[in-house]
PANURO-21123 format. One record per atom (N, C-alpha, C): residue in one letter; z, x, y. Coordinates in pm, whole numbers, plus 32768, in hexadecimal, padded with zeros to 4 digits. Each point is the difference from the previous one (the first is absolute). Layout:
AZXY/...
***
This chain:
X68A4A07288D7/X80427F918041/X7F9A7FAC804B/X80197F7E8001/X7FAA7FA3804A/X80587FA78056/X7FDF7FFB807F/X80477FAC805F/X7FAB7F878022/X80397F8B7FF4/X7FC17F85802F/X80397FE3808A/X7FA67FF68060/X802A7FFE808D/X7FA67FA1804E/X80267FE9807C/X7FAC7FBC8062/X800C804D8083/X7F9180238040/X80088050807A/X805A7FC2806A/X80518055803D/X80557FD5806F/X80837FC27FD9/X80177FEA7F7E/X807D7FC37FD3/X8069806C7FE7/X80757FD27FD4/X806B805F7FE0/X7FD9805D7F8D/X7F9B7FDA7FB1/X7FD080577F94/X7FCB80848035/X7FE380058081/X7FD5807E803F/X8067806E7FE9/X807F7FDB7FFB/X806980637FEB/X7FEF80487F7B/X7FDE7FB67F98/X7FEE803E7F7D/X7F8280578001/X7F987FD18041/X7F85804E800D/X801D80878043/X80507FFD806A/X8027807D8044/X804E805A7FA1/X80617FC87FBB/X8051804F7FA4/X7FAB80407F93/X7F9F7FB97FCD/X7FA780397F9A/X7FB080758037/X7FD67FF7807C/X7FBA8071803F/X805D8077800F/X807C7FE78028/X8061806D800D/X801980447F79/X80047FB27F96/X801A80387F7B/X7F8E805D7FD5/X7F867FD78019/X7F8E80567FE5/X7FC87FFA7F74/X80327FA67FAD/X7FCA7FF07F79/X7F8C7F9C8002/X7FAA80027F9B/X7F917FA17FFD/X80337F6F7FFB/X7FBE7FAB804B/X80217F728000/X7F867FB1802C/X80047F7F7FE6/X7F977FA5802D/X80407F8C804C/X7FB57FC7805B/X802E7F8B804B/X7F9A7F907FEF/X802F7F8B7FDD/X7FAB7F897FFB/X80327F9E806A/X7FAA7FE2805F/X80237FA4806C/X7FE57F707FD5/X80647FAC8011/X7FF87F747FDB/X80007FA7807C/X7FC27F8B7FF3/X800D7F9B8069/X80587F907FCA/X80107F94804E/X805C7F967FD7/X7FD17FB87F83/X7F7D80017FE6/X7FCC7FBF7F88/X801A80577F85/X7FDD80808007/X801080577F8C/X8093801B7FDF/X805A7FF18063/X808E800D7FE3/X80317F957F9F/X7FBC7F8E8001/X802A7F907FAB/X7FB07FF87F7E/X7FAB80627FE7/X7FAF7FFF7F86/X805980127F86/X7FDA7FC67F8E/X8053800B7F87/X801D80917FD8/X7F9D8056800C/X8015808C7FD9/X806980438057/X7FFB7FE68083/X806180418057/X808B7FC27FF0/X80077F7D7FEE/X80837FBF7FF1/X804780307F81/X7FB4802F7F9E/X8040803C7F8B/X804C807F8027/X7FCD80478063/X8043807A8030/X80717FE0805F/X7FE87FA08058/X80637FDB8065/X80057F688006/X80607FC17FBC/X80057F6E7FFB/X800E7FBD8089/X802C804B8066/X800B7FC68086/X7F797FF28043/X7F9B80467FCD/X7F7B7FF7803A/X7FF68037808D/X8047806E8018/X7FFD80408083/X7FEF80977FEB/X7FE88048806C/X7FFF80917FFB/X808280338040/X8028807A7FD9/X7FBC80617FAA/X802A7FF37F6E/X7FAF803D7FAA/X8024801B7F75/X7FCE808C7FDF/X8052804D7FBE/X7FD880857FD2/X7FFB7FFF7F68/X7F91802B7FC8/X7FF480157F70/X800780967FE7/X806680297FB6/X8016808D7FE2/X8010800B7F6A/X7F9480237FBA/X800380017F6F/X800D7F717FCC/X80677FE97FAF/X80177F7B7FC9/X80567FA8805C/X802D8039806E/X80587FB8805C/X7FAE7FB9806B/X80177F7E8011/X7FC87FB48070/X80777FD58056/X800C803E8077/X80777FEF8052/X7FDD7FBD8085/X80337F87801A/X7FEF7FC28083/X80758025805C/X7FFA7FCD807B/X8068800F8066/X7FFE808D803C/X7FE880038083/X7FEE807E8046/X807380617FF1/X807B7FD08014/X8072805A7FF9/X8010803B7F75/X7FED7FAE7F98/X800A80317F77/X7F96806A7FE4/X7F887FE88032/X7F9380607FEB/X801F80858045/X80307FF8807C/X801D807B804A/X806E80527FBD/X80697FBE7FCF/X806A804A7FBA/X7FCB803B7F7E/X7FAB7FB87FBB/X7FC180357F86/X7FB1807F801F/X7FB47FFC806B/X7FAF80748024/X805780778027/X806D7FE88046/X805D806D8023/X803680407F81/X802F7FAE7FA2/X804280357F89/X7F9F80427F9F/X7F857FCE7FFB/X7F9E80387FA3/X7FB9807B8038/X8015801C807F/X7FB9806F8041/X806080518056/X8066803C7FC2/X80668047804F/X7FC980748051/X7F94803E7FD1/X7FC880738046/X7FB47FD8807F/X7FE37F7E800E/X7FB37FD38075/X80567FF8807D/X808680017FF0/X805B7FFE8073/X7FE67F86805A/X7FF77F8B7FC1/X7FEB7F86804F/X807E7FA98003/X806E80397FD0/X807F7FB98004/X806D80557FC1/X807D7FED802B/X806F80507FCB/X80207FDD7F6F/X8043805B7FBD/X80207FEF7F73/X807B7FA77FEF/X80087FC77F89/X80717FAA7FDE/X8083804F8007/X80687FC08035/X8083803F8007/X802080428083/X7FA18002805C/X8017803B8083/X801C7F948067/X80408028806D/X801A7FA1806D/X7F7D7FCF803B/X7F9E80598006/X7F7D7FD88036/X7FBE7F977FA9/X801880057F7B/X7FC57F9A7FA9/X803E7F76801D/X80807FFF801E/X803F7F828027/X7FC27FCA8080/X7FE3805A805E/X7FBE7FD7807C/X7F757FC97FE3/X7FB9803F7FA3/X7F7B7FCF7FDC/X80087F717FCC/X805E7FE77FA5/X80117F787FCC/X801E7F9F8071/X805A80288057/X80277FA7806F/X7F877FD78052/X7FAE80618027/X7F937FE2805C/X7F8A7FBE7FB9/X7FE980207F83/X7F977FB87FB7/X80277F6E7FF0/X807E7FE67FE2/X802E7F767FF4/X7FF57FB88085/X80258044806C/X7FFC7FC18084/X7F707FE08029/X7FA8805F7FEB/X7F747FE98024/X7FC37F917FAB/X801E80047F7D/X7FC67F9F7FA4/X803F7F76800E/X80847FFC800E/X80467F817FFA/X801F7FBF8085/X7FF8804E806D/X80207FCB8084/X7F878004805D/X7FCD8078801B/X7F91800C805F/X7F847FB77FCF/X7FD880187F85/X7F857FC47FCD/X80037F668007/X80697FBF7FCE/X80027F6D8009/X7FFF7FCA808E/X8031804D8060/X7FFF7FD1808B/X7F727FEF8034/X7FA080467FC5/X7F767FF5802D/X7FB97F847FC8/X80337FC87F93/X7FBA7F8F7FC3/X7FF27F88805F/X806A7FD98047/X7FED7F8F805C/X7F9D801E8070/X7FEF807F8021/X7F9D80258066/X7F737FEA7FCA/X7FE680337F88/X7F797FF87FC8/X7FE17F767FC4/X80677FBF7FCA/X7FEB7F827FB8/X80647F97802E/X7FFD7FD8807F/X80647F9F8030/X7FFB7F7B7FB8/X7F8C7FDD7FCA/X7FF27F7F7FBB/X80557FF77F82/X802F80717FCF/X80567FFE7F8A/X80927FE18023/X80207FFD8082/X808B7FF58029/X801D7F848054/X7F9F7FA9800C/X80157F818044/X7F957F9D7FD2/X80257F818002/X7F9E7F987FE0/X7FC07FC7807D/X802880338074/X7FCC7FD08080/X7F9C80658038/X7F817FD9800A/X7F9B805B8035/X8023802D808E/X803B7FA7804C/X802580258089/X807680608003/X803B80197F8E/X8072805A7FFA/X7FDE80907FDF/X7F7F801E7FED/X7FDB80877FD8/X802B80698066/X7FED7FE38080/X802280628067/X8095801F7FFF/X80527F9A7FE9/X809080157FFD/X802880537F87/X7FBF7FE87F90/X801B804F7F88/X7FDE8093801A/X7F8E8018803D/X7FD8808A801D/X805E80418064/X802D7FB48062/X805E80388062/X8082802B7FBC/X80307FAC7FA4/X807980257FB5/X7FE8807D7FAC/X7F8980097FC5/X7FDC80767FB3/X8005807D8056/X7FCC7FF78079/X7FFC80758058/X808D802D8027/X805A7FA2800F/X808B8024801F/X803F804D7F8C/X7FE47FD37F86/X803780447F8B/X7FC080897FEC/X7F7D80098016/X7FBC80827FF5/X803B80628065/X80177FD18079/X803D80558067/X808980327FD4/X804E7FA77FC4/X808580287FD0/X7FF6806F7F98/X7FA47FF07FA2/X7FF280637F95/X7FC880838033/X7F997FF98054/X7FC4807C8035/X80628049805B/X80527FB78049/X806580408055/X8062804E7FAB/X802D7FC57F91/X805D80467FA7/X7FC1807F7FC7/X7F837FF57FD3/X7FBB80767FCA/X7FEC8069806C/X7FDD7FD48078/X7FEB805E806E/X8080804B8021/X80707FBC7FFE/X808080418019/X802080657F92/X7FE27FDD7F84/X8016805C7F91/X7FAD80808012/X7F887FF28037/X7FA68073800D/X801F805A8077/X805D7FD88055/X802480538073/X802F808A7FD0/X7FBD8068802C/X802480897FDA/X7FD280287F75/X7FB37FAA7FBE/X7FD0801E7F79/X7F6880148003/X7FD180567FA6/X7F7080157FF3/X7FC17F9A7FA2/X804F7FCE7F9F/X7FCD7FA37F9C/X806C7F9C7FDB/X7FDC7F9A7FB5/X805E7F977FDD/X807680347FAD/X7FE2805B7FA2/X806580307FA2/X7FF680977FF4/X806E80468012/X800080907FEE/X7FAC80498067/X7FD080767FD9/X7FB98058805C/X7F6980027FEC/X7FCC7FAE7FA7/X7F6F7FFF7FE8/X7FD07F717FEA/X7F7F7FEE800E/X7FC87F7B7FED/X80167FD27F71/X800D7F7C7FF1/X801B7FC87F7C/X7FBC7F787FF5/X80117FC27F8C/X7FC67F7C7FEC/X803B7F99805F/X8076801B8039/X80387FA48064/X7FA97FFD807C/X7FCD80738029/X7FA680068073/X7F7B7FBC7FDE/X7FD080177F86/X7F847FBE7FD6/X800F7F698000/X80757FCE7FD8/X80197F717FFB/X800B7FC6808D/X803C804A805B/X800B7FD2808A/X7F777FFA8043/X7FA6805A7FD9/X7F8280108048/X7FAF7F7E800E/X7FE07FB87F95/X7FAD7F888014/X80467F948050/X80827FEE7FEB/X80467F948045/X8013801E8094/X8024807B801F/X800A8025808D/X7F777FF98042/X7F97801D7FB4/X7F787FF68037/X7FDE7F708024/X802A7F9F7FAE/X7FE87F748022/X803C7FDD8088/X807080408020/X80487FDD807A/X7FBC802A8080/X7F9B80557FF9/X7FBB8028807B/X7FB57F8D8040/X7FEA7F957FB6/X7FB87F8C8036/X805E7F958037/X808380157FF9/X805F7F9C802F/X8015800B8097/X803C7F978038/X801A7FFF8090/X805980768028/X8066801D7FAE/X804C807D800F/X7FCC805E7F94/X7FA680588023/X7FBC80507F9A/X805780717FCC/X7FD980347F8E/X8048806E7FC2/X800C8078805E/X7F9F80108058/X80058070805E/X807C80028058/X80447F8D800D/X807A7FFB8052/X807A80327FB4/X7FF380157F7F/X806D803C7FB1/X7FDC80937FF1/X80328051805C/X7FCB80888011/X800C80567F83/X806B7FEF7FB5/X801280557F8A/X7FA57FD47F8D/X7FF27F7E7FEE/X7FA27FD07F9A/X7F7280288026/X7FDE7FED807D/X7F7A8024802E/X7FE380947FE7/X806480558016/X7FF080907FE8/X7FE0801A7F6D/X80497FBD7FA6/X7FE880137F70/X7F767FCD7FD8/X7FDB7F8B8032/X7F807FC57FDB/X7F8D80578031/X800C80398075/X7F9780598034/X7FF4807F7FAB/X807280367FD3/X7FFA80747FA8/X7FB97FDD7F7D/X80237F8D7FCA/X7FC27FD67F82/X7F6B7FE68012/X7FDC7FC28070/X7F727FE48019/X7FAD807F8008/X804180708022/X7FBB80808007/X7FFD804A7F7A/X80497FCE7F9F/X8007803D7F7C/X7F787FF07FBA/X7FC4806D7FCF/X7F7E7FF57FBD/X80017F9D7F8C/X806F7FF77FB7/X80077FA17F91/X7FF97F708032/X80447FE4806D/X7FFE7F798039/X7F747FE18036/X7FC28062803E/X7F787FEB8032/X7F9F7FE67F8B/X801580427F90/X7FAC7FEA7F8B/X80147F727FCB/X807B7FCF8005/X801C7F767FD5/X7FB97F9D805A/X800680168083/X7FB97FA7805D/X7F6A7FFF7FE3/X7FC980757FE4/X7F7180077FE2/X7FDF7FB27F80/X8055800B7F9D/X7FE97FBB7F82/X800D7F688010/X80557FD7805C/X80157F718019/X7F9C7FC78065/X7FB880598044/X7FAB7FD88070/X80537FBD806D/X8075803B801B/X80587FD3806C/X80158075805E/X80457FE8806D/X801E806C805F/X80927FF88028/X80378070802B/X808980038030/X800D7FAC807E/X80777FCA8017/X80197FAE8075/X80228055807B/X800780857FEC/X8020805A806F/X7F9F80747FFF/X7FF580438072/X7FB6807D8004/X8054806B7FBE/X7FC180557FAF/X804C80667FB9/X803280688061/X8071803F7FDB/X803B80678054/X7FAC807E7FF9/X7FF58041806F/X7FB5807D8004/X804A806E7FB8/
***
């Protein structure tokens, strides 16, 4: 398997999942120029990361990749099996993270895409922060009394939450104020697989690892 990724992006979730699976894989890090190269656009017409190549399959979109990895690697225990209530929960939270939380960050990072007024960037970012707070609050409430996002063990849902919740540590209301999310992120940051991913990306966790 080969993952096309960019350090610090949501593609980190797939990188973590691949480490949890434990099978051989390669990662190729792309920048904004190489994402638009003809060879890469053949794999992912959107010209973004992530993309996973698994044999003859070239699969874009983080949520699709994570579900593929769960189904193709049942022994890795990175997600519940089809037909269980926990699998429905996995779908719910992957969709929420991918379709709600992730887009809320775009106006924060790229306000120029959401207004034609340069003087309006701060307002766009402020609106983004309100939406991020709404989403993180909902996730934090879900995690009350839970060890992980879905079921009784870590899963690709936790891996998917990890990079996005990590971005939030730099906001005016940081992720650390959502005590349940912060607890999960600190556990993940202490995971040897996650630490290996950070080393491969030449990035660092946004929190001190738990003792």
